[in-house]
N, C-alpha and C positions, 0 to 999 in steps of 0.2 A: 527777379528777371531782369537781365541787361537788354535795354533797347537796341536793335541792331542797328549798325549804322553803315552806311553805305554811299562811297564819297567818289566824284568824277573828277581824277587828276588829270587834267588836259594839258599839262605839259607845255610845251612851246608851240601852243597851236590855238588857232580860232580868234578871228578879229573881232573887233567889237560887234560889228553886224551880224556874223556868224553866230555870237554868243546869244543875243538878242533873240535870233531865229530859234536857237536851242532851247533857251527857257520859256519862251512861248509855247513851243511844241511840249516841253516838260509838263509846264502847267495844264495842259489839256487832260494829260494822263494821270498826273499826280499831284494835282491841285488840292485834293481832300484827303490826302495819305497823313496819317499822324502817328501810326504805331510803327514805321521805319524813321530813323533821322536820315535825311537826306543831305548831302553836302556837294555843294560844286566848287572847285578849284581852278578857275580861270588863271591865266597871265595876268600880271597885274595891271597892264595896259586895257584889261578887259573887266575888272573887278566893278567900277562904276557901272558901267554897262548893266552886267548882270543884276547887280541891285537896283537898277532903273527896272529893267526888265520883269523883275520877282514883285515890285510894287507891294501891296500890303500883304503879300503871301507870307506867312511868319513859320511854315512848315518846312520850308527848304532854307538851309543856311549856307553862307557863304564862307570859303576859306581861300588862304594863299597858299602859294608853294613854297614860299622860302622866306625868311627874313634875318637881319642881321641881330646880334645880340646887345648893342649900343643901342641907347636912345637918340641919339643924334651924332653929327659931327661929320669929318671929313674922310668920308667913304664912298666916294663914287661909285654910282652904280647899286648901291646897295639901298636897303629900305628896310624902316625901324617897326616895331611892334606899335609904337606909337601913329605912325603914317598908318599902319592898318587897322587901327581902332578907329581913326578919324573916317574910314571906309565903312564902318561897321562890321567889319570880318569879326566872325565867332572863332575860327579854326584857322591853323596853320600847321603845314606838314613840314618835320624838321628831320634830317639825316636821311633823306630819302637815299637809296644806293646809287643813284646819279650824281647826287651832291657829294655823296662819300668817294665814288669813284672816279668821277670825270674833274671834281673840284678840290679834293683832297681833303673834304672835312672829317675829324677825328670825332671820338666820342666826347673829348673834353669841348670841342667845337659846339657839338649839337648840345651838350649839356649847358653850356652858357646860353645858348638860344632858347631851351626848354625854361632853363628859370626865367629869362627875361621875358618870356610868352606868358608865363604864370604872372610876374609881376604886374602885367598890362593885362589882366584877364582875358587873354586869348588861351583857347584851350588848343595844346600843342597834339599832332598827330607824328607820333615817334618811329620811325621806320629801323627796323633791324633785320638782318637775312644775312645767310651764308652763300658763298659762291660755290660754284660745280666743285672746284677742287677741294673745297673744304668741307663739302658733303660726303666726297668720295674718299677722304683721310677720316672720316668718323668724327669729324669736330664739330657736329653742327650745335651740340650742345654747349660746348666750350665758348664759341663763336657767338650765340646768343646771349651767353652769360655775362661774357665781358662788355658786349655791347649795350646791354640793358643796366648793368650796374654802372656802366661810365654815364649813359647817356641821362638816366635818372638820378644820378648823383646829387644828395642833399634835399631832395623834394621832402616837403610834409607830407603826410598820409591824405590830408584832403587833396593836395597837388597832384599826389599820385593817382586817386581815385578819378580826378579830372582829365587825366590824360590818357590819351587813346593809343594804343599801339598798333602798327601795322607790320605784319609778320611777311616780309617780301623776300623768297629766295631768290637770289641775284639770277639765278641760272633761269628763273622762269618769266623774267621780266622782258615783255616784248619779245619773246623768242616763239610764242606760241606752245610753249612748253610748259604745263604747269604740274605742280606737285599733286600727287593723287590725295583724294580726300584723307586716306590714312597718314600720309606724310605731312599734311599741313596739319592735323589735329595733334598729330605725336609732337610738333613744334609747338602749337600754340598751348598745349597741355604743359610742357615744359617752361614756357614763358610764365604762365600763371604759376609754375610750382616756384619759379625764382622769385616773382612778384610777392609770394608768400613770405620766402625768407627774406626779403628787403623790408616789407612791412609786416602783414598779418593776413590770417584768413578772410577774415571780412572785407580788408582792401582788395585783396586779391581777386575776390569773386567780385567785386563791383568795377575792375577795370574792362573795359571793350578791348577785345583784341580782332582786329581785321586780317584778313588775309589777300594779301595783291602779288599779283604775277598770273599774266594772261588768264584774268577772269574773263569769262563770255557767258552769254546767255545758257549755253550749252552745260557748263559745267557749275554755273552759279549756286543751283538749288542743293546740289549734292556736297558742295563744299560748305555753305551755310549752314546745313543741318548737322554739321559735326558739333559736338557739346561745347567746345572752346572758343568756335569760330564765330564771332559777333558781328559779320558784316563784311565788307570789301572795300578795298582800295583799287579802284578800276581805273586803267590806264587808256589803251587803245580803242576798248569796245566802248568806252563812256564818250567818244567822239560821237559817235550817232544817237540821237536821242531813243530810237526806236529799240536798241540795241541795251542802253543805259536803263531803260524804264523795265525791260524784261528782267533785268539783273535784280532792281528795285523788288520787283514783285516775286522774284524768286527767295528774295529775304523773307516778304511775308508770308508765304505760302510755305516755307519749309517746314 
């Protein structure tokens, strides 16, 4: 059984004070949850405050939204895996569609970051997904295959199993329009099939694949009840602790 993983991607939101209040609220509702892995992905400026607010709570992990592939150097405005490890971060999101679209990240760049993350014992959440134009042209499988093979190139079987994949159809991110459970399952099933080709059946069965794209309390349960959907990467709805808690509980109840 794959343990479901639900992550709150706050993007460029939440001050330190707002982050602390969010965590305090979250702990009241999810302080004892152990059957679902919960991850908070704050902006860099709030990571330390979130860690402080979590205190001794071990059941909620913290991640970062991006990182550079180099360990250190003259990369103004960037942050390395080593700097994230210094904050006791567990996860890092790589290849999010906004990074690919707005900042020109290619599969090769994502791959460098993924390998650097594993070298630093960070667990990457690697995002893949098609645009609406690509879907309408019937190229979903082709795009997913290219992104997966490029972004995960050179990983060992152990590293692959410790990687989380997030399927995020670009046309559903922040639009209020989400893939139907059937569309999402079809894409997740193809992703797992591709992982089998890249490794083997056992490794592919262990990889957790999240769905991301306008996940809300209203659709979370049905999405996460699909056989190949192992959680959610939540954007807008994760800024409200009540909504995020409902989504986590939907993962538990499915």
